[in-house]
C-alpha positions as CSV (number, residue, x, y, z in Angstrom):
1,X,104.4,82.7,105.0
2,X,103.3,85.9,106.6
3,X,99.7,86.0,107.6
4,X,97.4,88.3,105.7
5,X,95.6,91.0,107.7
6,X,92.2,92.2,106.5
7,X,92.5,95.8,105.2
8,X,90.9,98.5,107.5
9,X,90.3,96.3,110.4
10,X,91.4,97.0,114.0
11,X,94.2,94.4,113.5
12,X,95.4,96.2,110.2
13,X,95.3,99.6,112.2
14,X,97.3,98.1,115.1
15,X,100.0,96.8,112.6
16,X,99.9,100.2,110.6
17,X,100.6,102.2,113.9
18,X,103.5,99.8,114.9
19,X,105.2,100.2,111.5
20,X,104.5,103.9,111.3
21,X,106.0,104.5,114.8
22,X,109.2,102.3,114.1
23,X,109.8,103.4,110.5
24,X,109.1,107.2,110.4
25,X,111.3,109.1,112.5
26,X,110.6,113.0,113.2
27,X,113.4,113.7,110.9
28,X,112.0,111.6,108.0
29,X,108.7,113.3,108.6
30,X,110.4,116.8,108.3
31,X,109.2,117.6,111.9
32,X,105.7,118.4,110.6
33,X,102.6,119.1,112.7
34,X,99.5,118.2,110.6
35,X,96.5,115.8,110.5
36,X,94.7,114.0,107.8
37,X,91.4,112.0,107.5
38,X,91.2,109.6,104.7
39,X,87.5,108.9,103.8
40,X,86.9,105.4,102.3
41,X,83.8,105.4,100.2
42,X,82.0,102.3,98.9
43,X,83.8,99.9,101.2
44,X,83.1,96.1,100.4
45,X,80.3,96.0,103.1
46,X,78.7,99.0,101.4
47,X,79.7,101.5,104.3
48,X,82.1,104.5,104.6
49,X,85.1,104.4,106.9
50,X,87.8,106.9,107.9
51,X,91.4,106.5,108.8
52,X,92.7,109.6,110.7
53,X,96.4,110.3,111.0
54,X,98.2,113.0,113.3
55,X,101.5,114.1,113.6
56,X,103.1,116.5,116.1
57,X,106.5,117.8,115.4
58,X,107.2,114.8,113.1
59,X,106.1,112.4,115.9
60,X,103.5,109.9,115.1
61,X,100.7,110.8,117.3
62,X,97.4,109.1,116.3
63,X,96.0,106.7,113.9
64,X,92.1,106.3,114.3
65,X,90.1,104.0,112.4
66,X,86.3,104.2,112.5
67,X,82.9,104.7,110.8
68,X,80.8,108.0,110.7
69,X,82.1,111.5,110.9
70,X,86.0,111.6,111.2
71,X,87.9,113.7,113.7
72,X,88.6,117.4,112.4
73,X,91.7,117.3,110.5
74,X,93.8,119.8,108.5
75,X,93.3,117.8,105.4
76,X,90.4,115.6,104.3
77,X,91.0,113.2,101.5
78,X,88.1,111.2,100.1
79,X,87.8,108.5,97.5
80,X,86.6,105.1,96.8
81,X,87.9,102.2,98.9
82,X,89.3,100.5,95.6
83,X,91.3,103.6,95.1
84,X,92.9,103.7,98.5
85,X,93.5,100.0,98.4
86,X,95.5,100.5,95.1
87,X,97.6,103.2,96.9
88,X,98.2,101.0,100.0
89,X,99.4,98.2,97.5
90,X,101.6,100.8,95.9
91,X,99.8,100.2,92.6
92,X,98.8,104.0,92.3
93,X,100.5,107.0,93.6
94,X,98.5,109.4,96.0
95,X,99.5,112.5,93.9
96,X,98.4,110.8,90.6
97,X,95.2,109.8,92.2
98,X,94.6,113.5,93.2
99,X,95.5,114.9,90.0
100,X,93.3,112.4,88.1
101,X,90.3,113.1,90.3
102,X,90.2,109.6,91.9
103,X,90.7,111.3,95.3
104,X,89.3,114.6,96.5
105,X,91.1,116.9,98.8
106,X,89.8,119.5,101.2
107,X,92.5,121.7,102.6
108,X,95.2,124.0,101.6
109,X,96.4,122.7,98.2
110,X,99.6,124.5,98.3
111,X,100.5,123.0,101.7
112,X,99.2,119.6,100.6
113,X,101.7,119.6,97.6
114,X,104.6,120.6,99.9
115,X,103.6,117.6,102.2
116,X,103.1,115.1,99.2
117,X,106.5,113.5,99.7
118,X,105.6,112.9,103.4
119,X,102.4,111.2,102.3
120,X,104.3,109.1,99.9
121,X,106.6,108.0,102.8
122,X,103.6,107.2,104.9
123,X,102.0,105.0,102.1
124,X,105.3,103.3,101.5
125,X,105.2,102.0,105.0
126,X,101.5,101.1,104.8
127,X,102.1,99.2,101.5
128,X,104.5,96.7,103.4
129,X,101.6,95.4,105.5
130,X,100.6,92.0,104.2
131,X,96.9,92.8,103.7
132,X,93.8,91.1,102.2
133,X,91.6,93.7,100.4
């Protein structure tokens, strides 16, 4: 049986980085250069966390996990921990979460919609991590 990794911990971040680098080629990422900060509100410990993603010409460049103010990003997506957990378990699509107000987006909405399929690829990889929420 595969060991469960606690969601949004350094061990989970390390596993996410390993999988994203191995499974998302620049071609699959449409050679994008972009960045996104996911802001997790109401975490189980009552705190707020961020997960920052950065891609350069489709290459996975950074995955940072932290508390407090996230690095500046082209897109900032905020929502409750439970909403992001459902997305990471592939129980809820990120586009649906945005359209129903469960997630809030700051950034260019037109570009965000164009990049939605790429976000779905990223979330699909994250959903394969055996995580405890």
